C-alpha positions as semicolon CSV with decimal commas, in nm:
position;residue;x (nm);y (nm);z (nm)
1;X;10,944;10,124;12,456
2;X;11,212;9,858;12,413
3;X;11,309;9,908;12,788
4;X;10,906;9,880;12,880
5;X;10,899;9,542;12,674
6;X;11,192;9,401;12,881
7;X;11,067;9,509;13,181
8;X;10,739;9,338;13,146
9;X;10,915;8,996;13,003
10;X;11,142;8,975;13,342
11;X;10,829;9,019;13,565
12;X;10,678;8,769;13,396
13;X;10,988;8,519;13,438
14;X;11,008;8,679;13,813
15;X;10,654;8,542;13,883
16;X;10,721;8,191;13,744
17;X;11,063;8,159;14,005
18;X;10,994;8,336;14,288
19;X;10,857;8,012;14,450
20;X;11,135;7,779;14,305
21;X;11,243;7,638;14,004
22;X;11,021;7,691;13,728
23;X;10,762;7,383;13,632
24;X;10,664;7,268;13,302
25;X;10,365;7,421;13,183
26;X;10,094;7,175;13,043
27;X;9,880;7,341;12,805
28;X;9,522;7,253;12,654
29;X;9,516;7,175;12,263
30;X;9,277;7,484;12,249
31;X;9,535;7,713;12,464
32;X;9,858;7,554;12,256
33;X;9,794;7,812;11,988
34;X;10,011;8,110;11,832
35;X;9,900;8,321;11,548
36;X;10,158;8,561;11,387
37;X;10,027;8,850;11,187
38;X;10,324;8,979;11,004
39;X;10,158;9,311;10,923
40;X;10,220;9,500;10,578
41;X;10,242;9,867;10,635
42;X;9,962;10,098;10,560
43;X;9,684;9,807;10,532
44;X;9,481;9,910;10,821
45;X;9,698;9,708;11,049
46;X;9,662;9,929;11,321
47;X;9,298;9,930;11,323
48;X;9,303;9,520;11,312
49;X;9,573;9,510;11,555
50;X;9,391;9,716;11,827
51;X;9,059;9,468;11,814
52;X;9,296;9,203;11,881
53;X;9,427;9,416;12,192
54;X;9,017;9,487;12,317
55;X;8,930;9,119;12,288
56;X;9,263;8,948;12,467
57;X;9,134;9,009;12,809
58;X;8,764;8,875;12,726
59;X;8,920;8,596;12,530
60;X;9,185;8,517;12,747
61;X;9,497;8,531;12,507
62;X;9,819;8,715;12,512
63;X;9,896;8,987;12,213
64;X;10,275;9,075;12,185
65;X;10,434;9,334;11,960
66;X;10,731;9,249;11,756
67;X;10,962;9,559;11,720
68;X;11,235;9,507;11,509
69;X;11,549;9,738;11,486
70;X;11,535;10,015;11,219
71;X;11,180;9,834;11,153
72;X;11,379;9,594;10,923
73;X;11,121;9,300;10,827
74;X;11,405;9,046;10,740
75;X;11,552;8,889;11,041
76;X;11,911;8,766;11,029
77;X;11,949;8,390;11,075
78;X;12,049;8,387;11,456
79;X;11,728;8,608;11,534
80;X;11,527;8,373;11,338
81;X;11,643;8,081;11,554
82;X;11,582;8,289;11,861
83;X;11,232;8,420;11,760
84;X;11,131;8,056;11,663
85;X;11,236;7,922;12,003
86;X;11,069;8,232;12,182
87;X;10,718;8,169;12,015
88;X;10,707;7,802;12,057
89;X;10,839;7,754;12,414
90;X;10,715;8,078;12,577
91;X;10,404;7,871;12,723
92;X;10,331;8,155;12,958
93;X;10,232;8,357;12,666
94;X;10,012;8,105;12,514
95;X;9,756;8,145;12,370
96;X;9,929;8,425;12,186
97;X;9,884;8,679;11,906
98;X;10,208;8,832;11,795
99;X;10,204;9,100;11,541
100;X;10,482;9,335;11,372
101;X;10,672;9,409;11,040
102;X;10,841;9,079;10,982
103;X;10,874;8,886;10,680
104;X;10,745;8,513;10,689
105;X;10,957;8,260;10,844
106;X;10,891;7,860;10,784
107;X;10,885;7,738;11,126
108;X;10,937;7,358;10,994
109;X;11,279;7,451;10,889
110;X;11,389;7,499;11,260
111;X;11,254;7,151;11,347
112;X;10,956;7,278;11,492
113;X;10,653;7,030;11,480
114;X;10,364;7,283;11,571
115;X;10,352;7,575;11,355
116;X;10,193;7,877;11,406
117;X;9,891;8,013;11,234
118;X;9,977;8,297;11,018
119;X;9,710;8,567;10,864
120;X;9,793;8,867;10,697
121;X;9,593;9,163;10,489
122;X;9,723;9,332;10,188
123;X;9,595;9,628;9,990
124;X;9,571;9,768;9,639
125;X;9,931;9,841;9,567
126;X;9,893;10,216;9,456
127;X;9,648;10,297;9,762
128;X;9,909;10,154;9,985
129;X;10,196;10,343;9,844
130;X;10,005;10,678;9,832
131;X;9,915;10,612;10,218
132;X;10,271;10,492;10,278
133;X;10,453;10,815;10,130
134;X;10,196;11,037;10,313
135;X;10,246;10,888;10,623
136;X;10,641;10,888;10,589
137;X;10,629;11,243;10,481
138;X;10,354;11,400;10,718
139;X;10,293;11,134;10,964
140;X;9,910;11,053;11,106
141;X;9,641;11,163;11,394
142;X;9,725;10,827;11,575
143;X;10,055;10,998;11,706
144;X;10,066;11,353;11,581
145;X;10,389;11,462;11,779
146;X;10,595;11,195;11,635
147;X;10,875;11,289;11,417
148;X;10,980;10,988;11,217
149;X;11,361;10,921;11,082
150;X;11,224;10,899;10,710
151;X;11,010;11,241;10,708
152;X;11,232;11,450;10,551
153;X;11,172;11,831;10,514
154;X;10,807;11,894;10,476
155;X;10,883;12,233;10,312
156;X;11,041;12,077;10,032
157;X;10,727;11,980;9,762
158;X;10,874;11,635;9,653
159;X;10,579;11,466;9,470
160;X;10,522;11,098;9,526
161;X;10,633;11,021;9,144
162;X;10,964;11,186;9,229
163;X;11,036;11,005;9,549
164;X;10,968;10,693;9,404
165;X;11,192;10,752;9,084
166;X;11,449;10,838;9,308
167;X;11,472;10,581;9,548
168;X;11,338;10,268;9,332
169;X;11,578;9,997;9,352
170;X;11,823;10,198;9,564
171;X;11,946;10,057;9,937
172;X;11,736;10,348;10,098
173;X;11,424;10,247;9,899
174;X;11,189;10,333;10,163
175;X;10,877;10,360;9,969
176;X;10,956;9,951;9,877
177;X;11,110;9,837;10,158
178;X;10,806;9,652;10,295
179;X;10,629;9,535;9,975
180;X;10,349;9,261;10,032
181;X;10,564;9,020;9,787
182;X;10,865;9,083;10,045
183;X;10,692;9,044;10,345
184;X;10,517;8,711;10,265
185;X;10,854;8,520;10,133
186;X;11,149;8,644;10,341
187;X;11,342;8,756;10,044
188;X;11,464;9,121;10,026
189;X;11,547;9,138;9,648
190;X;11,295;9,367;9,521
191;X;11,141;9,305;9,177
192;X;11,212;8,912;9,191
193;X;11,015;8,682;8,965
194;X;11,106;8,418;9,236
195;X;11,013;8,591;9,519
196;X;10,664;8,650;9,356
197;X;10,567;8,301;9,287
198;X;10,725;8,222;9,629
199;X;10,488;8,472;9,799
200;X;10,197;8,303;9,606
201;X;10,277;7,967;9,703
202;X;10,336;8,086;10,095
203;X;9,968;8,267;10,069
204;X;9,811;7,960;9,931
205;X;10,012;7,671;10,152
206;X;10,116;7,867;10,462
207;X;9,878;8,117;10,524
208;X;9,544;8,048;10,737
209;X;9,396;8,375;10,579
210;X;9,516;8,658;10,380
211;X;9,232;8,951;10,348
212;X;9,257;9,276;10,162
213;X;9,192;9,605;10,342
214;X;8,912;9,703;10,092
215;X;8,712;9,397;10,240
216;X;8,831;9,410;10,597
217;X;8,500;9,314;10,755
218;X;8,446;9,015;10,546
219;X;8,829;8,939;10,657
220;X;8,715;8,988;11,033
221;X;8,425;8,809;10,979
222;X;8,560;8,498;10,859
223;X;8,833;8,494;11,111
224;X;8,568;8,489;11,360
225;X;8,368;8,196;11,223
226;X;8,714;7,986;11,217
227;X;8,885;8,088;11,515
228;X;8,649;8,199;11,740
229;X;8,894;8,128;12,053
230;X;9,071;8,474;11,964
231;X;8,802;8,672;11,737
232;X;8,471;8,596;11,935
233;X;8,304;8,961;11,901
234;X;8,566;9,115;11,647
235;X;8,303;9,158;11,412
236;X;8,066;9,338;11,635
237;X;8,364;9,549;11,791
238;X;8,450;9,648;11,409
239;X;8,096;9,749;11,336
240;X;8,010;9,955;11,613
241;X;8,324;10,069;11,763
242;X;8,591;10,318;11,687
243;X;8,853;10,068;11,530
244;X;8,760;10,074;11,151
245;X;8,929;10,424;11,085
246;X;9,157;10,418;11,343
247;X;9,444;10,564;11,214
248;X;9,427;10,854;10,909
249;X;9,725;10,977;10,716
250;X;9,796;11,341;10,700
251;X;9,778;11,553;10,402
252;X;9,704;11,301;10,209
253;X;9,630;11,365;9,832
254;X;9,496;11,153;9,538
255;X;9,790;11,083;9,259
256;X;9,713;11,214;8,938
257;X;9,640;11,002;8,653
258;X;9,957;11,087;8,484
259;X;10,125;10,977;8,824
260;X;9,910;10,652;8,857
261;X;10,006;10,587;8,459
262;X;10,370;10,620;8,515
263;X;10,392;10,423;8,846
264;X;10,196;10,156;8,666
265;X;10,512;10,137;8,402
266;X;10,736;10,019;8,682
267;X;10,815;9,651;8,731
268;X;10,766;9,677;9,128
269;X;10,398;9,750;9,057
270;X;10,349;9,490;8,803
271;X;10,463;9,279;9,054
272;X;10,277;9,380;9,351
273;X;9,937;9,414;9,153
274;X;9,997;9,072;8,993
275;X;10,001;8,939;9,375
276;X;9,728;9,167;9,473
277;X;9,486;9,020;9,222
278;X;9,603;8,694;9,309
279;X;9,548;8,728;9,718
280;X;9,206;8,866;9,619
281;X;9,100;8,618;9,408
282;X;9,187;8,373;9,666
283;X;9,015;8,576;9,942
284;X;8,709;8,576;9,739
285;X;8,686;8,216;9,659
286;X;8,724;8,124;10,047
287;X;8,481;8,385;10,118
288;X;8,233;8,261;9,841
289;X;8,256;7,905;10,023
290;X;8,185;8,048;10,368
291;X;7,928;8,302;10,348
292;X;7,595;8,384;10,206
293;X;7,445;8,716;10,136
294;X;7,091;8,786;10,235
295;X;6,880;9,103;10,199
296;X;7,197;9,299;10,150
297;X;7,395;9,144;10,490
298;X;7,653;8,860;10,485
299;X;7,593;8,588;10,721
300;X;7,820;8,283;10,825
301;X;7,701;7,948;10,721
302;X;7,672;7,651;10,960
303;X;7,878;7,339;10,952
304;X;7,786;7,164;10,609
305;X;7,939;6,813;10,673
306;X;7,860;6,528;10,910
307;X;7,932;6,172;10,981
308;X;7,775;5,881;10,894
309;X;7,800;5,486;10,849
310;X;8,008;5,460;11,166
311;X;8,127;5,128;11,233
312;X;8,193;4,888;11,439
313;X;7,854;4,939;11,598
314;X;7,846;5,037;11,961
315;X;7,623;4,808;12,163
């Protein structure tokens, strides 16, 4: 996949150099837009990104997957510089929709004037943990033949709680390596109260919209209303297409009440759940001011502001 991606990049560069020196590309303001969806694992992210892939040709934008070595969401400082430079200066890929399992980056820190639009989706932490555990252990129906590095021996009957207790707080903590708090604040220290507060700050101040898996259709509806350049047709595609349940985890079992109770005693769950409830409250606040319900259906509100008393008067 990496070799194919590099080949595609070289082809694009060659197309712009074959006729001589590459000329600067002037973009309309509407086209000079980049969206970054730094995905949290097991939050219906595959279903959502495939909607973007289905719409990109029709709505005329580019979709690019960010693949990091060993799926490490935290970039080195030098890779941060490279990535920021790529995203801001690669005009041939604008408007662009970037997605991947990477942590949030503050583009302003690198001297960028026009920052990308960040969006994300998070999920109830217990449900996400259960889905992530069975996904890593047994895979899913999206690529059933793929053997993952962290899969382990399927014959060994390790429970979710056993693996959580075994790895939590360790360097090889594969169940907690991509928590929502870490992804939204670019800080790897699991269980950090500072990271939690920073993730909350970023959600309010740096993210255009953060939805929840449990209300994914509403999230898509709001994006279509606010950013039609990218998401025109997304709600209908989600409702009528096959994207709403694209990836199903294999051999997924509901945890027992005892397992849930013990998981909820951990500091990691407490922080993730606090962040989830914070994000859910914020999303519902945004939705309440953007949609109305009629006969059991949600519809987007029309423009609710206008201009008046405009001076000086034109002749």
